N, C-alpha and C positions, 0 to 999 in steps of 0.2 A: 725284762721290758722292750716295748717298745718305743720309737723315739717320745712318738708321738702321748706317750701318756708317762710322759717327766715333763715334772709344772713347768718349769721355762722353755721348753719343746720351741726352738724357733722355724719347726717346718710351722708355713698358713697349716688353715682350715682347709682349703683343698689338694696337697701331697700328704694332712693329716688322712685326709677320705682317704685314698690314695694306698695309704700303704696299713690302714684301716683294710681296704676292703681288698684286697691283694691276703691276706690269710685270711680271708670268710674260704667255710667251705663250697657258696657259693650265694652268689650274687641274688636277690630276689624280684621282681617286676616291674613291669615291661617301662620299655619311654614312652613317657608325659601321659604315663595313667594315672592314678589316683591310690595304690597301691607304687609308682618309684616312687612317686611324692611324699607315702610318710613314709619309707624304703631313708628316703631321701635325710631327712628329717628324723627319725629317728637314730642313722648311724655318722649326723651332724652331733649328736648327743652324747656319745662314745667314746669319738673323736675330741671337740673341750673339754667335756669331766675324765677323759681319759678310763676308757673301761676300757676291757679286751670286749672278746666274741663269746669265751667259752658262757655256760650260764650263768653262773656262776655271774659273771659279768653281767649279763643280759636283765639279770633281777636291779642288782643295782643301776645297768641304766633304765628299766623302767622304774625307780627310787627319785633316782637324780631329774626324770622327765616330770616326775606326779608337785613335787618337791620344791624345787627351783628351774619351774617351765615354766610361759603361759596357757599351756596344755589342761585341759578339768579331765581331772581322773573321766566327765563321762562321754565326752569328749575322744580321751584313748580309749575306752574300753566298747567303744564303736569301732575306733582297728578291725577290733578282732574277726566285725561283719567281710571284712578287706579277703577276698578267699587266697592270692598268696601268704597274708599273715597267719593264716586259718593255716597253710598244708604248714606254715615253718612250725607253725605248733606240733602242731599231730604229727610228725615226726620225728619229736621226741620220747622219752618214755615216757608217764610222770612221777616212777621214783628220778627218775634221774633231776626233770627239772625239782619234787621234791630236793629233790640233796643236794642243788643249785642255790633254792628259797636259802637254806640252815644254813650252805655256807657263806651268805651271805647275811645275814641276820647280823654281826660284828659290828661288817662296815655301813651297813643299814644304819645304823644307829651314826655315824659322824657324816655319811651323807645327809642324816637328815638333820644334822645338828649344825654342816660344811654351812645348808645352801638358806639354815637363816642369818648368817652371816652374807649371803651376794647382797649386790646393790642394788639388782634389779634380776628382773627374773628372764630365765631366756627364753629369747624369740623361739618357739618350738619351729612354723611353718616360716621361719623364717633369717635363713642360717646364710642367703643366699649374698646377702651384703658384703658377711664373714671371708668367703672365700678364697678372696688373697691379703686378710687380717692375719696375722700371725700368733701361735699361738700362746704363746705369751703374752700377748698384747692381753687377746679374748680373754683369757681367765683373768688378767687385770683389770683391766674394763671392770667387768661381772664380779671382784672377786672373790673369781674359782679357781678351790685349792682341791686340784684330784688328791683323795684314797685311794695310796700306794698297796 
C-alpha cells in the first residue's frame, strides 16, 4: 500500500499525485491539453479516494468519480472521445478489463455506500485548490473513507 492510500496520510494532494504517477507505466496527455486536464482530474480521484492504478482500482476510481464527484455520467463518458484516453483503454484486453471489473464488484458496493456519507461531492475539475492540502484534511472535509 502506498502512503497516499492510507486514510490518515499526511501527504499533500500534490505529493500523493507524485507518488501515484511515479508508479504508472506511462503518464498520458500533453501539457495544457484537454487530455491533460482529464488525466489530472482522474489522477486526483485516484489519490483522494486512495485507489491504485491496476484495472481493479481503475474501476473503483470510476465508481468513486460517478458516485462521489460532481461530474455527470454523460460528461464522463464523453471523455472517451479524448484520443489519449481512448488509446489507454485500447491497450487493455477486453478479458483483462472484465476481470478488473469483476474483482472490483465487492468493493464497488462499499464505495457507493461510503459516497452516500460524504458531506459534499468531490470537485472533479476543481482539485487544483487542494494541491497543497494534506490528504487527511481533504478526506475529513469531504468525509471520505478510503476503501482498502
